[in-house]
Backbone as XML, in Angstrom:
<?xml version="1.0"?>
<chain id="A" units="angstrom">
  <residue number="1" name="UNK">
    <atom name="N" x="66.102" y="117.787" z="191.746"/>
    <atom name="CA" x="65.780" y="117.848" z="190.285"/>
    <atom name="C" x="65.464" y="119.139" z="189.911"/>
  </residue>
  <residue number="2" name="UNK">
    <atom name="N" x="66.130" y="119.706" z="188.932"/>
    <atom name="CA" x="66.028" y="121.095" z="188.366"/>
    <atom name="C" x="64.880" y="121.101" z="187.434"/>
  </residue>
  <residue number="3" name="UNK">
    <atom name="N" x="64.418" y="122.287" z="187.136"/>
    <atom name="CA" x="63.309" y="122.455" z="186.105"/>
    <atom name="C" x="63.905" y="122.360" z="184.962"/>
  </residue>
  <residue number="4" name="UNK">
    <atom name="N" x="63.233" y="121.701" z="183.999"/>
    <atom name="CA" x="63.655" y="121.453" z="182.525"/>
    <atom name="C" x="62.869" y="122.417" z="181.565"/>
  </residue>
  <residue number="5" name="UNK">
    <atom name="N" x="63.477" y="122.719" z="180.528"/>
    <atom name="CA" x="62.818" y="123.432" z="179.589"/>
    <atom name="C" x="61.825" y="122.579" z="178.882"/>
  </residue>
  <residue number="6" name="UNK">
    <atom name="N" x="60.604" y="123.014" z="178.256"/>
    <atom name="CA" x="59.819" y="122.315" z="177.545"/>
    <atom name="C" x="60.245" y="121.383" z="176.596"/>
  </residue>
  <residue number="7" name="UNK">
    <atom name="N" x="61.148" y="121.878" z="175.760"/>
    <atom name="CA" x="61.734" y="121.124" z="174.645"/>
    <atom name="C" x="62.511" y="120.002" z="175.145"/>
  </residue>
  <residue number="8" name="UNK">
    <atom name="N" x="63.414" y="120.358" z="176.195"/>
    <atom name="CA" x="64.245" y="119.390" z="176.838"/>
    <atom name="C" x="63.307" y="118.059" z="177.544"/>
  </residue>
  <residue number="9" name="UNK">
    <atom name="N" x="62.375" y="118.529" z="178.203"/>
    <atom name="CA" x="61.460" y="117.574" z="178.849"/>
    <atom name="C" x="60.870" y="116.607" z="177.787"/>
  </residue>
  <residue number="10" name="UNK">
    <atom name="N" x="60.446" y="117.090" z="176.673"/>
    <atom name="CA" x="59.890" y="116.327" z="175.627"/>
    <atom name="C" x="60.803" y="115.342" z="175.029"/>
  </residue>
  <residue number="11" name="UNK">
    <atom name="N" x="62.065" y="115.829" z="174.995"/>
    <atom name="CA" x="63.137" y="114.819" z="174.524"/>
    <atom name="C" x="63.439" y="113.741" z="175.598"/>
  </residue>
  <residue number="12" name="UNK">
    <atom name="N" x="63.330" y="114.066" z="176.672"/>
    <atom name="CA" x="63.715" y="113.122" z="177.894"/>
    <atom name="C" x="62.433" y="112.772" z="178.629"/>
  </residue>
  <residue number="13" name="UNK">
    <atom name="N" x="61.290" y="112.567" z="177.958"/>
    <atom name="CA" x="59.985" y="112.270" z="178.503"/>
    <atom name="C" x="60.280" y="110.644" z="178.993"/>
  </residue>
  <residue number="14" name="UNK">
    <atom name="N" x="59.564" y="110.300" z="180.144"/>
    <atom name="CA" x="59.815" y="108.967" z="180.803"/>
    <atom name="C" x="59.089" y="107.910" z="179.821"/>
  </residue>
  <residue number="15" name="UNK">
    <atom name="N" x="59.680" y="106.847" z="180.083"/>
    <atom name="CA" x="59.069" y="105.717" z="179.311"/>
    <atom name="C" x="57.822" y="105.372" z="180.074"/>
  </residue>
  <residue number="16" name="UNK">
    <atom name="N" x="56.771" y="104.782" z="179.251"/>
    <atom name="CA" x="55.593" y="104.251" z="179.845"/>
    <atom name="C" x="55.929" y="102.727" z="180.447"/>
  </residue>
  <residue number="17" name="UNK">
    <atom name="N" x="56.052" y="102.684" z="181.679"/>
    <atom name="CA" x="56.503" y="101.360" z="182.262"/>
    <atom name="C" x="55.162" y="100.576" z="182.623"/>
  </residue>
  <residue number="18" name="UNK">
    <atom name="N" x="54.161" y="101.193" z="182.360"/>
    <atom name="CA" x="52.894" y="100.653" z="182.426"/>
    <atom name="C" x="52.633" y="99.611" z="181.464"/>
  </residue>
  <residue number="19" name="UNK">
    <atom name="N" x="53.299" y="99.722" z="180.305"/>
    <atom name="CA" x="53.208" y="98.850" z="179.130"/>
    <atom name="C" x="54.081" y="97.662" z="179.117"/>
  </residue>
  <residue number="20" name="UNK">
    <atom name="N" x="55.065" y="97.626" z="180.118"/>
    <atom name="CA" x="56.010" y="96.696" z="180.128"/>
    <atom name="C" x="55.711" y="95.523" z="181.041"/>
  </residue>
  <residue number="21" name="UNK">
    <atom name="N" x="55.457" y="94.274" z="180.318"/>
    <atom name="CA" x="55.062" y="93.174" z="181.197"/>
    <atom name="C" x="55.933" y="92.852" z="182.321"/>
  </residue>
  <residue number="22" name="UNK">
    <atom name="N" x="57.292" y="92.934" z="181.965"/>
    <atom name="CA" x="58.352" y="92.730" z="182.938"/>
    <atom name="C" x="58.421" y="93.496" z="184.064"/>
  </residue>
  <residue number="23" name="UNK">
    <atom name="N" x="58.000" y="94.808" z="183.919"/>
    <atom name="CA" x="57.827" y="95.712" z="184.974"/>
    <atom name="C" x="56.842" y="95.395" z="185.991"/>
  </residue>
  <residue number="24" name="UNK">
    <atom name="N" x="55.709" y="94.925" z="185.455"/>
    <atom name="CA" x="54.661" y="94.283" z="186.332"/>
    <atom name="C" x="54.981" y="93.103" z="187.157"/>
  </residue>
  <residue number="25" name="UNK">
    <atom name="N" x="55.694" y="92.261" z="186.544"/>
    <atom name="CA" x="56.206" y="91.010" z="187.145"/>
    <atom name="C" x="57.063" y="91.345" z="188.222"/>
  </residue>
  <residue number="26" name="UNK">
    <atom name="N" x="57.964" y="92.385" z="187.827"/>
    <atom name="CA" x="59.146" y="92.787" z="188.943"/>
    <atom name="C" x="58.386" y="93.415" z="190.152"/>
  </residue>
  <residue number="27" name="UNK">
    <atom name="N" x="57.435" y="94.265" z="189.976"/>
    <atom name="CA" x="56.739" y="94.835" z="191.069"/>
    <atom name="C" x="55.737" y="93.756" z="191.977"/>
  </residue>
  <residue number="28" name="UNK">
    <atom name="N" x="55.160" y="92.862" z="191.327"/>
    <atom name="CA" x="54.511" y="91.632" z="191.773"/>
    <atom name="C" x="55.431" y="90.953" z="192.839"/>
  </residue>
  <residue number="29" name="UNK">
    <atom name="N" x="56.335" y="90.634" z="192.066"/>
    <atom name="CA" x="57.491" y="89.690" z="192.937"/>
    <atom name="C" x="58.061" y="90.654" z="194.297"/>
  </residue>
  <residue number="30" name="UNK">
    <atom name="N" x="58.380" y="91.848" z="194.058"/>
    <atom name="CA" x="58.957" y="92.711" z="195.082"/>
    <atom name="C" x="57.796" y="92.824" z="196.227"/>
  </residue>
  <residue number="31" name="UNK">
    <atom name="N" x="56.578" y="93.057" z="195.902"/>
    <atom name="CA" x="55.382" y="93.123" z="196.815"/>
    <atom name="C" x="55.196" y="91.838" z="197.580"/>
  </residue>
  <residue number="32" name="UNK">
    <atom name="N" x="55.304" y="90.743" z="196.839"/>
    <atom name="CA" x="55.123" y="89.400" z="197.439"/>
    <atom name="C" x="56.349" y="88.989" z="198.414"/>
  </residue>
  <residue number="33" name="UNK">
    <atom name="N" x="57.460" y="89.587" z="198.064"/>
    <atom name="CA" x="58.561" y="89.372" z="199.010"/>
    <atom name="C" x="58.692" y="90.081" z="200.257"/>
  </residue>
  <residue number="34" name="UNK">
    <atom name="N" x="57.930" y="91.357" z="200.186"/>
    <atom name="CA" x="57.934" y="92.141" z="201.440"/>
    <atom name="C" x="56.402" y="92.635" z="201.591"/>
  </residue>
  <residue number="35" name="UNK">
    <atom name="N" x="55.574" y="91.600" z="201.924"/>
    <atom name="CA" x="54.279" y="91.891" z="202.368"/>
    <atom name="C" x="54.004" y="92.776" z="203.476"/>
  </residue>
  <residue number="36" name="UNK">
    <atom name="N" x="54.871" y="92.792" z="204.339"/>
    <atom name="CA" x="54.890" y="93.634" z="205.661"/>
    <atom name="C" x="55.154" y="95.120" z="205.516"/>
  </residue>
  <residue number="37" name="UNK">
    <atom name="N" x="55.790" y="95.301" z="204.351"/>
    <atom name="CA" x="56.252" y="96.705" z="204.191"/>
    <atom name="C" x="55.230" y="97.566" z="203.647"/>
  </residue>
  <residue number="38" name="UNK">
    <atom name="N" x="54.437" y="98.306" z="204.496"/>
    <atom name="CA" x="53.288" y="98.934" z="204.017"/>
    <atom name="C" x="53.573" y="100.159" z="203.074"/>
  </residue>
  <residue number="39" name="UNK">
    <atom name="N" x="54.861" y="100.755" z="203.116"/>
    <atom name="CA" x="55.315" y="101.735" z="202.291"/>
    <atom name="C" x="55.303" y="101.221" z="200.804"/>
  </residue>
  <residue number="40" name="UNK">
    <atom name="N" x="56.069" y="99.998" z="200.727"/>
    <atom name="CA" x="56.242" y="99.416" z="199.509"/>
    <atom name="C" x="54.884" y="98.885" z="198.776"/>
  </residue>
  <residue number="41" name="UNK">
    <atom name="N" x="53.959" y="98.600" z="199.749"/>
    <atom name="CA" x="52.778" y="98.135" z="199.168"/>
    <atom name="C" x="51.844" y="99.295" z="198.768"/>
  </residue>
  <residue number="42" name="UNK">
    <atom name="N" x="51.970" y="100.363" z="199.365"/>
    <atom name="CA" x="51.359" y="101.646" z="199.023"/>
    <atom name="C" x="51.863" y="102.050" z="197.686"/>
  </residue>
  <residue number="43" name="UNK">
    <atom name="N" x="53.139" y="101.975" z="197.507"/>
    <atom name="CA" x="53.740" y="102.462" z="196.305"/>
    <atom name="C" x="53.427" y="101.599" z="195.195"/>
  </residue>
  <residue number="44" name="UNK">
    <atom name="N" x="53.257" y="100.500" z="195.339"/>
    <atom name="CA" x="52.745" y="99.385" z="194.306"/>
    <atom name="C" x="51.286" y="99.810" z="193.946"/>
  </residue>
  <residue number="45" name="UNK">
    <atom name="N" x="50.414" y="100.113" z="194.899"/>
    <atom name="CA" x="49.112" y="100.448" z="194.765"/>
    <atom name="C" x="49.013" y="101.745" z="193.970"/>
  </residue>
  <residue number="46" name="UNK">
    <atom name="N" x="49.820" y="102.742" z="194.187"/>
    <atom name="CA" x="49.890" y="103.908" z="193.593"/>
    <atom name="C" x="50.177" y="103.720" z="192.232"/>
  </residue>
  <residue number="47" name="UNK">
    <atom name="N" x="51.183" y="102.970" z="191.835"/>
    <atom name="CA" x="51.594" y="102.589" z="190.510"/>
    <atom name="C" x="50.523" y="102.057" z="189.803"/>
  </residue>
  <residue number="48" name="UNK">
    <atom name="N" x="49.797" y="101.117" z="190.301"/>
    <atom name="CA" x="48.551" y="100.569" z="189.610"/>
    <atom name="C" x="47.721" y="101.494" z="189.395"/>
  </residue>
  <residue number="49" name="UNK">
    <atom name="N" x="47.269" y="102.352" z="190.245"/>
    <atom name="CA" x="46.137" y="103.528" z="190.131"/>
    <atom name="C" x="46.659" y="104.444" z="188.991"/>
  </residue>
  <residue number="50" name="UNK">
    <atom name="N" x="48.072" y="104.833" z="189.090"/>
    <atom name="CA" x="48.414" y="105.668" z="188.048"/>
    <atom name="C" x="48.498" y="105.206" z="186.586"/>
  </residue>
  <residue number="51" name="UNK">
    <atom name="N" x="48.766" y="103.778" z="186.506"/>
    <atom name="CA" x="48.780" y="103.194" z="185.130"/>
    <atom name="C" x="47.269" y="103.090" z="184.614"/>
  </residue>
  <residue number="52" name="UNK">
    <atom name="N" x="46.287" y="102.982" z="185.493"/>
    <atom name="CA" x="44.853" y="103.070" z="185.102"/>
    <atom name="C" x="44.504" y="104.489" z="184.574"/>
  </residue>
  <residue number="53" name="UNK">
    <atom name="N" x="44.938" y="105.477" z="185.444"/>
    <atom name="CA" x="44.619" y="106.700" z="184.802"/>
    <atom name="C" x="45.422" y="107.139" z="183.714"/>
  </residue>
  <residue number="54" name="UNK">
    <atom name="N" x="46.597" y="106.596" z="183.488"/>
    <atom name="CA" x="47.366" y="106.828" z="182.149"/>
    <atom name="C" x="46.664" y="106.180" z="180.967"/>
  </residue>
  <residue number="55" name="UNK">
    <atom name="N" x="46.236" y="105.013" z="181.256"/>
    <atom name="CA" x="45.544" y="104.220" z="180.130"/>
    <atom name="C" x="44.265" y="104.963" z="179.846"/>
  </residue>
  <residue number="56" name="UNK">
    <atom name="N" x="43.501" y="105.612" z="180.671"/>
    <atom name="CA" x="42.228" y="106.287" z="180.491"/>
    <atom name="C" x="42.598" y="107.675" z="179.936"/>
  </residue>
  <residue number="57" name="UNK">
    <atom name="N" x="43.772" y="107.989" z="179.825"/>
    <atom name="CA" x="44.190" y="109.453" z="179.408"/>
    <atom name="C" x="43.744" y="110.465" z="180.295"/>
  </residue>
  <residue number="58" name="UNK">
    <atom name="N" x="43.686" y="110.218" z="181.646"/>
    <atom name="CA" x="43.489" y="111.052" z="182.613"/>
    <atom name="C" x="44.551" y="111.822" z="183.100"/>
  </residue>
  <residue number="59" name="UNK">
    <atom name="N" x="45.677" y="111.173" z="182.879"/>
    <atom name="CA" x="47.097" y="111.564" z="183.220"/>
    <atom name="C" x="48.014" y="111.286" z="182.001"/>
  </residue>
  <residue number="60" name="UNK">
    <atom name="N" x="48.988" y="112.135" z="181.842"/>
    <atom name="CA" x="50.079" y="111.877" z="180.952"/>
    <atom name="C" x="51.016" y="111.051" z="181.574"/>
  </residue>
  <residue number="61" name="UNK">
    <atom name="N" x="51.796" y="110.358" z="180.856"/>
    <atom name="CA" x="52.912" y="109.572" z="181.358"/>
    <atom name="C" x="53.841" y="110.344" z="182.090"/>
  </residue>
  <residue number="62" name="UNK">
    <atom name="N" x="54.170" y="111.676" z="181.678"/>
    <atom name="CA" x="54.973" y="112.464" z="182.405"/>
    <atom name="C" x="54.410" y="112.810" z="183.868"/>
  </residue>
  <residue number="63" name="UNK">
    <atom name="N" x="53.089" y="113.110" z="183.893"/>
    <atom name="CA" x="52.410" y="113.422" z="185.117"/>
    <atom name="C" x="52.503" y="112.108" z="186.041"/>
  </residue>
  <residue number="64" name="UNK">
    <atom name="N" x="52.231" y="111.115" z="185.448"/>
    <atom name="CA" x="52.278" y="109.683" z="186.284"/>
    <atom name="C" x="53.637" y="109.609" z="186.785"/>
  </residue>
  <residue number="65" name="UNK">
    <atom name="N" x="54.643" y="109.733" z="185.951"/>
    <atom name="CA" x="56.021" y="109.599" z="186.389"/>
    <atom name="C" x="56.400" y="110.432" z="187.563"/>
  </residue>
  <residue number="66" name="UNK">
    <atom name="N" x="55.989" y="111.787" z="187.433"/>
    <atom name="CA" x="56.297" y="112.781" z="188.463"/>
    <atom name="C" x="55.665" y="112.444" z="189.850"/>
  </residue>
  <residue number="67" name="UNK">
    <atom name="N" x="54.422" y="112.138" z="189.726"/>
    <atom name="CA" x="53.663" y="111.654" z="190.990"/>
    <atom name="C" x="54.287" y="110.296" z="191.716"/>
  </residue>
  <residue number="68" name="UNK">
    <atom name="N" x="54.609" y="109.341" z="190.792"/>
    <atom name="CA" x="55.407" y="108.167" z="191.388"/>
    <atom name="C" x="56.627" y="108.704" z="191.942"/>
  </residue>
  <residue number="69" name="UNK">
    <atom name="N" x="57.397" y="109.357" z="191.268"/>
    <atom name="CA" x="58.828" y="109.623" z="191.859"/>
    <atom name="C" x="58.719" y="110.435" z="193.141"/>
  </residue>
  <residue number="70" name="UNK">
    <atom name="N" x="57.749" y="111.320" z="193.151"/>
    <atom name="CA" x="57.611" y="112.117" z="194.475"/>
    <atom name="C" x="57.380" y="111.081" z="195.549"/>
  </residue>
  <residue number="71" name="UNK">
    <atom name="N" x="56.431" y="110.172" z="195.415"/>
    <atom name="CA" x="56.113" y="109.183" z="196.369"/>
    <atom name="C" x="57.213" y="108.327" z="196.711"/>
  </residue>
  <residue number="72" name="UNK">
    <atom name="N" x="58.020" y="107.922" z="195.691"/>
    <atom name="CA" x="59.030" y="107.045" z="195.812"/>
    <atom name="C" x="60.222" y="107.687" z="196.671"/>
  </residue>
  <residue number="73" name="UNK">
    <atom name="N" x="60.429" y="108.918" z="196.265"/>
    <atom name="CA" x="61.570" y="109.598" z="197.125"/>
    <atom name="C" x="61.088" y="109.819" z="198.542"/>
  </residue>
  <residue number="74" name="UNK">
    <atom name="N" x="59.883" y="110.127" z="198.778"/>
    <atom name="CA" x="59.435" y="110.288" z="200.140"/>
    <atom name="C" x="59.404" y="108.784" z="200.931"/>
  </residue>
  <residue number="75" name="UNK">
    <atom name="N" x="59.330" y="107.736" z="200.193"/>
    <atom name="CA" x="59.503" y="106.493" z="200.843"/>
    <atom name="C" x="61.048" y="106.157" z="201.159"/>
  </residue>
  <residue number="76" name="UNK">
    <atom name="N" x="61.836" y="106.503" z="200.153"/>
    <atom name="CA" x="63.252" y="106.464" z="200.410"/>
    <atom name="C" x="63.753" y="107.198" z="201.663"/>
  </residue>
  <residue number="77" name="UNK">
    <atom name="N" x="63.258" y="108.587" z="201.720"/>
    <atom name="CA" x="63.657" y="109.235" z="202.882"/>
    <atom name="C" x="63.144" y="108.548" z="204.242"/>
  </residue>
  <residue number="78" name="UNK">
    <atom name="N" x="61.930" y="108.094" z="204.198"/>
    <atom name="CA" x="61.402" y="107.504" z="205.317"/>
    <atom name="C" x="62.145" y="106.194" z="205.753"/>
  </residue>
  <residue number="79" name="UNK">
    <atom name="N" x="62.572" y="105.374" z="204.741"/>
    <atom name="CA" x="63.466" y="104.314" z="205.114"/>
    <atom name="C" x="64.778" y="104.693" z="205.641"/>
  </residue>
  <residue number="80" name="UNK">
    <atom name="N" x="65.515" y="105.732" z="205.022"/>
    <atom name="CA" x="66.772" y="106.125" z="205.631"/>
    <atom name="C" x="66.597" y="106.660" z="207.059"/>
  </residue>
  <residue number="81" name="UNK">
    <atom name="N" x="65.437" y="107.300" z="207.394"/>
    <atom name="CA" x="65.307" y="107.808" z="208.701"/>
    <atom name="C" x="65.100" y="106.597" z="209.557"/>
  </residue>
  <residue number="82" name="UNK">
    <atom name="N" x="64.510" y="105.426" z="209.213"/>
    <atom name="CA" x="64.130" y="104.284" z="209.950"/>
    <atom name="C" x="65.486" y="103.363" z="210.428"/>
  </residue>
  <residue number="83" name="UNK">
    <atom name="N" x="66.558" y="103.871" z="209.726"/>
    <atom name="CA" x="67.731" y="103.086" z="209.885"/>
    <atom name="C" x="68.452" y="103.293" z="211.110"/>
  </residue>
</chain>
């Protein structure tokens, strides 16, 4: 992912998925379907914590998105290595 200019980043700021009820349900279902997957469980726990911090205005949506995506990418790489 390349660096974006500030104006471009503002135009393309990520959606706040913390506010989408459907997103919460999707994550709950995914975690319930794969209770043995510690990586997935950790990612869901990170998402919950990030949403709390975003709601408290301790993180911006962009910061939360960046942190989550970094963790998600690391998990995807781990899964690829495990194949």
